[in-house]
C-alpha positions as CSV (number, residue, x, y, z in Angstrom):
1,M,88.7,120.9,131.2
2,S,85.8,122.2,133.2
3,T,85.6,121.4,136.9
4,T,82.4,123.3,137.7
5,S,79.9,120.7,136.6
6,G,80.9,118.3,139.3
7,D,81.0,115.4,136.9
8,T,84.6,114.8,136.3
9,Y,85.9,111.3,137.0
10,V,88.2,111.4,140.0
11,P,89.1,108.0,141.5
12,N,90.1,107.7,145.1
13,R,90.2,111.4,145.9
14,D,88.8,114.9,145.1
15,L,90.3,117.1,142.4
16,K,93.3,117.9,144.5
17,G,96.3,116.0,143.4
18,V,94.8,115.1,140.0
19,I,94.1,118.6,138.6
20,P,97.0,121.0,139.5
21,E,96.0,124.1,141.4
22,V,96.9,127.2,139.5
23,H,96.6,130.5,141.4
24,L,96.4,133.6,139.1
25,N,96.6,137.2,140.5
26,V,96.9,139.9,137.9
27,E,97.7,142.5,140.5
28,K,101.1,141.0,141.3
29,P,104.1,141.5,139.0
30,V,105.1,138.6,136.9
31,D,108.7,138.7,138.3
32,Q,107.8,138.1,141.9
33,D,109.8,135.8,144.0
34,A,109.6,132.3,142.7
35,S,108.7,130.9,146.1
36,K,105.4,132.8,145.9
37,R,104.5,131.3,142.5
38,T,102.8,128.1,141.6
39,S,104.6,126.1,139.0
40,M,103.0,123.4,136.9
41,T,106.2,121.4,137.1
42,E,106.2,121.4,140.9
43,V,102.7,119.8,141.2
44,D,102.7,116.1,142.0
45,I,100.4,114.6,139.3
46,D,99.3,111.0,139.8
47,P,100.0,109.3,136.5
48,V,97.6,106.4,137.2
49,A,94.8,108.8,137.9
50,L,95.5,110.7,134.7
51,E,95.6,107.5,132.7
52,K,92.2,106.5,134.0
53,Q,91.0,110.1,133.5
54,E,91.9,110.0,129.9
55,A,90.1,106.7,129.5
56,V,86.9,108.0,131.0
57,E,86.9,111.2,128.9
58,T,86.8,109.1,125.7
59,E,83.0,109.0,125.4
60,A,82.9,107.1,122.1
61,P,82.9,103.3,122.6
62,P,86.2,101.8,121.5
63,R,84.8,99.5,118.8
64,E,84.4,99.7,115.1
65,I,81.4,97.4,114.8
66,T,78.0,99.0,115.5
67,G,74.3,98.6,115.0
68,W,72.7,95.1,114.6
69,K,76.1,93.5,114.1
70,W,77.3,94.7,117.5
71,G,74.0,93.5,119.0
72,L,74.6,90.1,117.5
73,V,78.1,90.0,118.9
74,V,76.8,90.8,122.4
75,V,74.2,88.1,122.2
76,S,76.7,85.5,121.0
77,I,79.3,86.2,123.7
78,L,76.6,86.4,126.4
79,S,75.4,83.0,125.3
80,S,78.6,81.5,126.6
81,I,77.8,83.0,130.0
82,F,74.5,81.2,129.8
83,L,76.2,77.9,128.9
84,F,78.8,78.2,131.7
85,A,76.0,78.9,134.3
86,L,73.9,76.1,132.9
87,D,76.7,73.6,133.3
88,N,77.1,74.7,137.0
89,T,73.6,73.3,137.9
90,V,72.6,71.0,135.0
91,V,73.7,67.9,136.9
92,A,71.3,68.6,139.8
93,D,68.4,66.6,138.4
94,I,70.2,64.1,136.1
95,Q,72.2,62.5,138.9
96,P,69.7,59.6,139.4
97,A,69.8,58.8,135.7
98,I,73.6,58.9,135.6
99,I,73.8,56.6,138.6
100,A,71.3,54.2,137.0
101,N,73.4,54.2,133.9
102,F,76.9,53.9,135.4
103,G,76.5,52.9,139.1
104,D,79.4,54.2,141.1
105,I,77.2,56.2,143.5
106,Q,80.2,56.9,145.7
107,K,81.6,59.1,142.9
108,L,78.4,61.2,142.8
109,P,80.0,64.3,144.5
110,W,82.5,64.4,141.7
111,L,79.9,65.5,139.2
112,T,79.7,68.9,140.7
113,G,83.2,69.0,142.3
114,A,85.0,68.2,139.0
115,F,83.4,71.2,137.2
116,L,84.3,73.5,140.1
117,I,87.9,72.2,140.2
118,G,88.3,73.0,136.5
119,S,86.8,76.5,136.8
120,A,88.2,77.7,140.1
121,S,91.7,76.5,139.6
122,T,92.2,78.3,136.2
123,N,90.3,81.7,136.4
124,L,93.4,83.6,137.5
125,V,95.4,81.8,134.8
126,W,92.9,82.9,132.2
127,G,93.0,86.5,133.4
128,K,96.7,86.6,132.8
129,V,96.5,84.9,129.4
130,Y,94.0,87.5,128.3
131,G,96.4,90.2,129.4
132,Q,99.1,88.6,127.2
133,M,97.3,87.2,124.1
134,E,94.9,88.3,121.5
135,A,91.5,88.3,123.2
136,K,89.4,86.9,120.3
137,I,91.8,83.9,119.7
138,T,92.0,83.2,123.5
139,Y,88.2,83.3,123.8
140,L,87.8,80.9,120.9
141,I,90.3,78.5,122.4
142,S,88.4,78.5,125.7
143,L,85.2,77.9,123.8
144,V,86.6,74.9,122.0
145,I,87.9,73.5,125.3
146,F,84.4,73.9,126.8
147,E,82.8,72.2,123.9
148,V,85.3,69.3,123.9
149,G,84.5,68.8,127.6
150,S,80.8,68.9,126.9
151,A,81.1,66.4,124.1
152,L,83.1,64.0,126.3
153,C,80.4,64.3,129.0
154,G,77.7,63.5,126.5
155,A,79.5,60.5,125.0
156,A,81.1,59.3,128.3
157,P,81.1,55.5,128.4
158,T,82.0,55.4,132.2
159,M,81.7,57.6,135.3
160,N,85.4,58.3,135.2
161,A,85.1,59.6,131.6
162,L,82.2,61.8,132.6
163,I,84.2,63.3,135.5
164,I,87.2,64.1,133.2
165,G,84.8,65.7,130.8
166,R,83.4,67.9,133.6
167,V,86.9,69.0,134.6
168,I,87.7,70.0,131.0
169,A,84.4,71.8,130.6
170,G,85.1,73.7,133.8
171,V,88.5,74.8,132.5
172,G,86.9,76.0,129.2
173,G,83.9,77.6,131.0
174,S,86.2,79.7,133.2
175,G,88.1,80.9,130.2
176,M,84.8,81.9,128.5
177,Y,83.6,83.8,131.5
178,V,86.8,85.7,131.9
179,G,86.9,86.2,128.2
180,V,83.4,87.8,128.0
181,M,84.4,90.2,130.8
182,T,87.6,91.0,129.0
183,L,86.0,91.5,125.6
184,L,83.4,93.8,127.1
185,S,86.1,95.8,128.8
186,V,87.9,96.4,125.5
187,T,84.9,97.0,123.3
188,T,82.8,99.3,125.6
189,S,83.3,102.7,127.1
190,I,83.6,102.8,130.8
191,Q,80.3,104.7,131.1
192,E,78.3,102.0,129.3
193,R,80.2,99.0,130.7
194,P,78.2,98.5,133.9
195,M,75.0,98.0,131.8
196,Y,76.7,95.2,129.8
197,V,78.1,93.7,133.0
198,G,74.5,93.7,134.3
199,L,73.5,91.7,131.3
200,T,76.0,89.1,132.2
201,G,74.2,88.8,135.5
202,L,71.0,88.3,133.6
203,L,72.3,85.5,131.5
204,W,74.1,83.9,134.5
205,G,70.8,83.9,136.5
206,I,68.8,82.5,133.6
207,G,71.4,79.8,132.9
208,T,71.7,78.8,136.6
209,V,67.9,78.4,137.2
210,L,67.3,76.6,133.8
211,G,70.1,74.1,134.5
212,P,68.1,71.7,136.6
213,I,65.0,72.3,134.5
214,I,66.7,71.5,131.2
215,G,68.6,68.6,132.7
216,G,65.4,67.2,134.2
217,A,63.4,67.7,130.9
218,F,66.0,65.9,128.9
219,T,66.2,63.1,131.4
220,D,62.4,62.6,131.3
221,S,62.3,62.7,127.5
222,S,63.3,60.2,124.9
223,A,66.5,62.2,124.3
224,G,68.0,61.2,127.6
225,W,70.4,62.8,130.1
226,R,73.3,63.0,127.6
227,W,71.6,65.8,125.7
228,A,72.0,68.0,128.8
229,F,75.6,68.2,127.7
230,Y,75.1,67.9,123.9
231,I,73.0,71.1,124.0
232,N,76.2,73.1,124.5
233,L,77.4,71.9,121.2
234,V,74.2,72.9,119.4
235,I,74.2,76.5,120.9
236,G,77.9,76.9,120.4
237,G,77.6,75.8,116.8
238,A,74.8,78.2,116.1
239,F,76.9,81.2,117.1
240,A,80.1,79.9,115.5
241,P,79.9,82.2,112.5
242,V,79.6,85.2,114.7
243,Y,82.6,84.1,116.8
244,L,84.7,83.6,113.8
245,F,83.8,86.5,111.5
246,M,82.3,89.3,113.6
247,L,83.9,89.2,117.0
248,P,86.3,92.2,117.3
249,K,90.0,91.6,117.8
250,S,92.0,93.1,120.6
251,D,95.7,92.5,121.1
252,P,97.2,93.9,124.2
253,R,100.8,93.3,123.0
254,K,100.8,94.0,119.3
255,G,104.1,93.2,117.6
256,V,105.3,90.8,120.3
257,P,105.8,87.2,118.9
258,V,103.2,84.8,120.3
259,L,106.0,82.3,121.2
260,R,107.7,84.9,123.3
261,R,104.4,85.8,125.1
262,F,103.8,82.1,125.7
263,K,107.3,81.6,127.2
264,E,106.8,84.7,129.5
265,L,103.8,83.2,131.2
266,D,104.3,82.2,134.8
267,W,104.2,78.5,134.4
268,V,105.6,77.6,137.8
269,G,103.0,79.8,139.5
270,T,100.3,78.3,137.4
271,V,101.1,74.7,138.3
272,I,101.4,75.6,142.0
273,L,98.2,77.5,142.1
274,M,96.2,74.9,140.2
275,G,97.5,72.2,142.6
276,A,96.5,74.3,145.6
277,F,93.0,75.0,144.3
278,V,92.4,71.3,143.3
279,S,93.4,70.1,146.8
280,F,91.4,72.8,148.5
281,I,88.2,72.2,146.5
282,M,88.4,68.5,146.9
283,A,88.7,69.0,150.7
284,V,85.7,71.4,151.0
285,S,83.6,69.5,148.4
286,F,84.0,66.0,149.7
287,G,84.5,66.7,153.4
288,G,81.5,65.4,155.4
289,I,79.9,63.9,152.3
290,L,82.3,61.5,150.6
291,Y,84.7,61.3,153.6
292,A,84.5,62.4,157.2
293,W,86.0,65.8,158.0
294,N,88.6,64.1,160.3
295,S,89.5,61.4,157.8
296,G,93.0,61.1,156.5
297,Q,91.9,61.9,153.0
298,I,90.4,65.3,153.9
299,I,93.2,66.2,156.3
300,A,95.7,65.4,153.6
301,C,93.9,67.6,151.1
302,F,93.9,70.5,153.5
303,V,97.5,70.1,154.3
304,V,98.6,69.9,150.7
305,A,96.3,72.9,149.8
306,F,97.6,75.3,152.4
307,S,101.2,74.2,151.9
308,L,100.9,74.9,148.2
309,F,99.2,78.2,148.9
310,G,102.1,79.2,151.1
311,I,104.6,78.2,148.5
312,F,102.6,80.1,145.9
313,A,102.6,83.2,148.1
314,V,106.4,83.2,148.4
315,Q,106.9,82.4,144.7
316,Q,104.7,85.3,143.7
317,E,106.0,87.8,146.2
318,R,109.6,87.2,145.3
319,A,108.8,86.6,141.6
320,I,110.7,83.2,141.6
321,F,111.0,81.7,138.1
322,T,109.0,84.7,136.7
323,T,109.1,88.5,136.7
324,I,107.1,91.1,138.6
325,E,105.2,92.0,135.4
326,Q,104.4,88.4,134.4
327,R,103.6,86.7,137.7
328,I,100.2,85.1,137.6
329,F,98.7,86.7,140.7
330,P,98.1,90.4,140.7
331,V,100.0,91.1,143.9
332,Q,99.6,94.8,143.5
333,F,95.9,94.5,144.2
334,L,96.7,93.2,147.7
335,R,98.0,96.8,148.4
336,S,94.7,98.3,147.3
337,R,92.0,98.6,149.9
338,T,89.3,98.9,147.3
339,M,90.3,95.8,145.4
340,L,90.5,93.7,148.5
341,L,87.1,94.9,149.7
342,L,85.6,94.2,146.2
343,F,87.0,90.7,146.4
344,A,85.4,90.0,149.7
345,E,82.1,91.6,148.7
346,T,81.9,89.5,145.6
347,S,82.6,86.3,147.5
348,A,79.8,87.2,150.0
349,A,77.4,87.9,147.1
350,A,78.2,84.6,145.5
351,T,77.1,82.9,148.7
352,G,73.7,84.7,148.5
353,I,73.3,83.6,144.9
354,V,74.0,79.8,145.1
355,V,72.6,78.8,148.5
356,P,69.0,79.7,147.7
357,L,69.4,78.3,144.2
358,Y,70.0,74.9,145.7
359,M,67.8,75.1,148.9
360,I,64.6,76.6,147.6
361,P,63.9,73.8,145.0
362,L,64.8,71.2,147.6
363,F,62.3,72.7,150.0
364,F,59.4,72.3,147.6
365,Q,60.5,68.9,146.4
366,F,60.4,67.6,150.0
367,T,57.4,69.5,151.3
368,Q,55.2,69.6,148.2
369,G,56.5,66.6,146.3
370,D,57.3,68.8,143.3
371,S,59.1,67.4,140.3
372,A,62.3,68.9,139.1
373,L,60.5,71.1,136.6
374,E,57.9,72.3,139.2
375,A,60.6,73.0,141.7
376,G,62.6,75.0,139.1
377,V,59.6,77.1,138.4
378,R,59.2,77.9,142.1
379,I,62.6,79.7,142.2
380,L,61.7,82.1,139.3
381,P,60.6,84.9,141.6
382,Y,64.0,84.9,143.3
383,I,65.8,84.8,140.0
384,F,63.7,87.5,138.3
385,L,64.2,90.0,141.2
386,M,67.9,89.2,141.5
387,V,68.4,89.7,137.8
388,F,66.2,92.8,137.7
389,A,68.2,94.3,140.5
390,C,71.5,93.5,138.8
391,I,70.3,95.3,135.6
392,V,69.1,98.3,137.6
393,N,72.4,98.5,139.3
394,G,74.2,98.5,136.0
395,A,72.0,101.2,134.5
396,V,72.2,103.6,137.5
397,L,75.9,103.0,138.1
398,S,76.5,103.9,134.5
399,K,74.7,107.2,135.0
400,Y,75.7,108.4,138.5
401,G,78.8,106.4,139.4
402,Y,78.4,106.1,143.1
403,Y,78.9,102.5,144.1
404,M,79.3,102.3,147.9
405,P,75.6,102.6,148.6
406,W,74.8,99.6,146.5
407,Y,76.9,97.3,148.7
408,L,75.5,98.8,151.9
409,G,71.9,98.7,150.9
410,G,72.2,95.3,149.2
411,G,73.9,93.8,152.3
412,I,71.0,95.0,154.5
413,L,68.4,93.4,152.3
414,F,70.6,90.3,152.0
415,V,70.7,89.8,155.8
416,I,66.9,90.5,156.2
417,G,66.0,88.0,153.4
418,S,68.4,85.4,154.7
419,A,67.1,85.7,158.3
420,L,63.5,85.3,157.1
421,M,64.5,82.2,155.1
422,Y,66.1,80.8,158.2
423,T,62.6,80.9,159.9
424,V,61.0,78.8,157.2
425,D,59.6,75.5,158.4
426,S,57.4,72.7,157.0
427,S,54.3,74.8,157.8
428,S,55.5,77.9,155.8
429,T,53.4,78.8,152.7
430,A,54.7,79.1,149.2
431,G,53.9,82.8,149.4
432,Q,56.1,83.3,152.4
433,V,59.0,81.6,150.7
434,Y,58.5,83.7,147.6
435,G,58.4,86.9,149.6
436,F,61.5,86.1,151.7
437,S,63.5,84.9,148.7
438,V,62.6,88.0,146.7
439,L,64.1,90.2,149.5
440,L,67.2,88.1,149.5
441,G,67.5,88.1,145.7
442,T,67.1,91.8,145.4
443,G,69.7,92.5,148.0
444,V,72.3,90.2,146.3
445,G,71.4,91.4,142.9
446,V,72.2,95.0,143.4
447,F,75.9,94.3,144.0
448,C,76.7,90.7,142.8
449,Q,78.1,91.9,139.5
450,A,79.0,95.5,140.4
451,S,82.6,94.7,141.4
452,F,83.5,93.8,137.8
453,S,82.7,97.4,136.7
454,V,84.1,99.1,139.8
455,A,87.3,97.2,139.6
456,Q,87.8,98.1,136.0
457,G,87.3,101.8,136.9
458,T,89.7,101.5,139.8
459,V,92.8,100.0,138.1
460,K,94.9,101.2,135.2
461,P,93.5,100.2,131.7
462,S,96.5,97.9,131.2
463,E,95.5,96.0,134.4
464,I,91.9,95.4,133.4
465,P,92.4,91.7,132.4
466,S,94.1,90.9,135.7
467,A,91.3,92.8,137.5
468,V,88.6,90.7,135.7
469,G,90.5,87.5,136.7
470,F,90.8,88.7,140.3
471,I,87.1,89.4,140.7
472,T,86.2,86.2,138.8
473,C,88.4,84.3,141.3
474,A,86.4,85.9,144.1
475,Q,83.1,84.9,142.6
476,I,84.0,81.3,141.6
477,T,85.8,80.7,144.9
478,G,82.8,82.1,146.8
479,I,80.4,79.9,144.9
480,T,82.7,76.8,145.4
481,I,83.1,77.2,149.1
482,S,79.5,78.2,149.9
483,I,78.1,75.3,147.8
484,A,80.4,72.9,149.7
485,I,79.6,74.2,153.1
486,A,75.8,74.5,152.5
487,N,75.7,70.9,151.0
488,S,77.7,69.5,153.9
489,V,75.5,71.3,156.5
490,F,72.3,70.1,154.8
491,L,73.3,66.5,154.0
492,N,74.9,65.8,157.3
493,G,72.1,67.6,159.3
494,A,69.4,65.8,157.4
495,E,71.1,62.4,157.7
496,E,71.6,62.8,161.4
497,G,68.0,64.0,161.9
498,I,66.5,61.2,159.9
499,A,68.7,58.6,161.5
500,K,67.4,59.5,164.9
501,I,63.8,59.1,163.7
502,L,64.4,56.0,161.7
503,P,67.4,54.2,163.3
504,Q,66.5,50.9,161.5
505,V,67.1,52.4,158.1
506,P,70.7,52.0,156.8
507,R,72.6,55.3,156.5
508,D,73.6,54.6,152.9
509,Q,70.0,54.3,152.0
510,I,69.2,57.6,153.8
511,Q,72.2,59.3,152.0
512,G,71.1,58.0,148.6
513,A,67.5,59.1,149.2
514,I,68.5,62.7,150.2
515,A,71.0,63.1,147.4
516,G,68.7,61.6,144.7
517,V,65.0,61.2,145.0
518,G,64.4,62.6,148.5
519,S,60.8,63.6,148.0
520,K,59.8,60.1,147.0
521,F,61.5,58.7,150.0
522,V,59.5,61.1,152.3
523,Q,56.2,60.4,150.6
524,T,56.4,56.7,151.2
525,L,56.7,57.1,154.9
526,P,53.7,56.6,157.3
527,V,51.9,59.9,157.9
528,E,52.8,60.1,161.6
529,V,56.5,59.7,160.8
530,R,56.6,61.8,157.6
531,Q,56.1,65.1,159.5
532,R,58.9,64.4,161.9
533,V,61.2,63.6,159.0
534,L,60.2,66.7,157.1
535,D,60.9,68.8,160.2
536,A,64.4,67.3,160.4
537,I,65.1,68.0,156.7
538,I,63.7,71.6,156.8
539,E,65.7,72.3,159.9
540,A,68.9,71.1,158.1
541,M,68.0,73.4,155.2
542,S,67.5,76.4,157.6
543,K,71.0,76.0,159.0
544,A,72.4,76.5,155.5
545,Y,71.0,80.1,155.6
546,V,73.2,80.9,158.6
547,L,75.9,81.0,156.0
548,C,73.9,83.6,154.0
549,I,73.3,85.7,157.2
550,T,77.0,85.7,157.9
551,A,77.9,86.6,154.4
552,G,75.3,89.4,154.3
553,A,76.6,90.8,157.6
554,L,80.1,90.7,156.3
555,A,79.0,92.6,153.2
556,I,77.4,95.4,155.3
557,V,80.5,95.8,157.5
558,L,82.9,95.9,154.6
559,S,80.8,98.3,152.6
560,L,81.5,100.9,155.3
561,F,85.1,100.9,154.4
562,L,84.6,101.5,150.7
563,K,85.4,104.9,149.4
564,R,82.7,107.4,148.8
565,E,83.8,108.1,145.3
566,R,82.3,108.4,141.9
567,L,83.3,106.3,138.9
568,F,82.4,106.0,135.3
569,V,81.1,109.5,134.9
570,A,82.3,111.6,132.0
571,P,81.5,115.3,131.2
572,G,77.9,115.9,130.3
573,L,76.6,112.6,131.6
574,A,75.2,113.8,134.9
């Protein structure tokens, strides 16, 4: 194996320690003192590094399906990323129609919170399941769960049924997301994988931005808001033949009975972890919105959440009611500096993704009186640049393998764009908002999906499903927490600001106007009052970008601790 080209994959170090040093001197007799010779058996060879080295040197993609069939498989599984992202935001513009249908406005925060509860509480579970079970079957099960949840949402006779459907869809959607990453990891070579991971970012961005647009379009049409959920069944059904007959199989534990694998799962850890996540997400999602932060309900949720997280930590560390190999949380990653940094970087990037997605359309709805469709179009420059940057990152990372600069450069643009968005006020032009958001989107885009590829190149091949679940946990948790904080900052800030200007207006009326049809509320005010109200609303939006500035600064600082190493590169590629 040549080492002169400089393109051999060497994780975490130079060639020393991976390729044994062999010193040859033909002038010395072969029977010289053993202490002066270098023996191959005396060299400390890192077995993990060699395992990853062998994986990288296999240039041929590990799949039998090729050509147009492989392209169809990629399109079909990426469609599930689109649907999962779509469901994250589809309720944004159908909330007024749902409230008009069911009432129960006090349960409005559950429409978003329920989906996040289902997805965030199960992503680590799915990561472990994919490491145990046949990937195709597991993916199909998660797809069915998602479609069942979507069907229940569409046919829901009550608000409670709709909330339950959202939870079920969140569980299935999380499984689909982890499943796509897992399927790509077992069907692509490590050199081409970043490009495919970049495509997941493309579909995620498209689905996220189209969610409010599609939801609003169905609501305004004769089809009605229920088709915002039924559309998932249509798309899933269209790709069903591909899922069933063309999707490659991958079994990580061939020959082991399914029942035995099922029993070996860490069920105790699963229950504890899900309980902890449910309590925590309820606290951060409803605090300051549905209940006051110092209310008994929110305090109880936080107490239960942190108590369960503590119990979970002890149970995982000591492998109680499970084994070290089967515990649900990849404890070994906590000893890896790179994996911990990737977790934090991914969470920071998630903040930069979702805060502008929610705040930019709101800005135009309040200041320009835009409809849901018009406001959705306004965010396209941000989405396009973020997605383009994500794809460029995947392509360049595949070829050259250096990942640390992406996090540093992306973090810098992230902070600059966020700081500029913080300065936006009611007099700012659309061009300014577009320009500022493009900087922010580009910064986030160059590293928001990179951790999936880097993590898979850092761990052993057998740990890839757990690594995917670990990074997915970072992404979904970051999205959940940042949405909760940003919404709380905006809604509470706007409510307080408007209440000072219009003390005679009941607070519940202000809350309903901001959460539902805020632009109409503002447009009905007298001209002299309207500007003051707009200033209060925009100021509340600006405070949400402080969260982005903080996340971007964190990304910059943490990037300095990432290793200056080269991944994914095989002989002859560079």
